[in-house]
C-alpha positions in Angstrom: -58.7 164.6 80.4 -61.2 162.2 81.8 -64.1 160.8 79.9 -67.4 162.0 81.5 -71.1 161.0 80.9 -71.9 164.3 79.3 -69.1 164.0 76.7 -70.3 163.7 73.1 -70.0 160.2 71.8 -68.4 161.4 68.5 -65.7 163.4 70.3 -64.8 160.5 72.5 -64.4 158.1 69.5 -62.3 160.7 67.6 -60.0 161.4 70.5 -59.6 157.8 71.6 -60.2 155.5 68.6 -59.8 152.4 70.9 -63.1 153.4 72.6 -65.0 152.4 69.4 -64.8 148.7 70.4 -66.2 149.6 73.8 -69.3 151.2 72.3 -69.7 148.1 70.0 -69.2 145.6 72.9 -71.9 147.4 74.9 -74.3 147.3 71.9 -74.2 151.0 71.5 -74.8 151.6 67.8 -72.9 154.9 67.9 -70.2 154.2 65.2 -71.3 156.1 62.1 -74.5 157.3 63.7 -75.6 160.8 62.6 -76.4 161.7 66.2 -72.8 161.0 67.5 -71.8 164.7 67.5 -74.9 165.7 69.5 -75.5 162.6 71.7 -73.8 162.3 75.0 -72.6 159.0 76.5 -75.3 159.2 79.0 -78.0 159.7 76.4 -76.6 156.8 74.3 -76.7 154.5 77.3 -80.2 155.5 78.1 -81.4 155.0 74.5 -79.8 151.5 74.2 -80.5 150.5 77.8 -76.8 150.1 78.6 -75.2 150.5 82.1 -73.7 154.0 82.2 -71.3 153.1 85.1 -70.1 150.0 83.2 -69.7 151.8 79.9 -67.8 154.7 81.5 -65.5 152.3 83.3 -64.6 150.5 80.1 -64.2 153.7 78.1 -61.9 155.2 80.8 -59.9 152.0 80.9 -59.1 151.9 77.2 -58.6 155.7 77.0 -56.0 155.6 79.8 -52.4 156.1 78.5 -50.1 153.2 78.7 -47.9 153.0 81.8 -44.4 154.6 81.3 -42.1 152.3 79.5 -44.9 150.2 78.0 -45.9 150.7 74.4 -49.5 150.9 73.6 -50.9 148.7 70.9 
């Protein structure tokens, strides 16, 4: 599954906990926000004036599974 701009922020953080640090690094105050289940990544970026392409690239990078034979962590 690939992370898309229309994915709910809360769903992304629950499925890939490592993405939490990406939201924080981009100054998206989504962690613990009550709108998380309803707000998409695109909406969050627009609300916080963050670059959607940059945020998506970082989210996808940390959500990618580790290469075969390499342990994540």
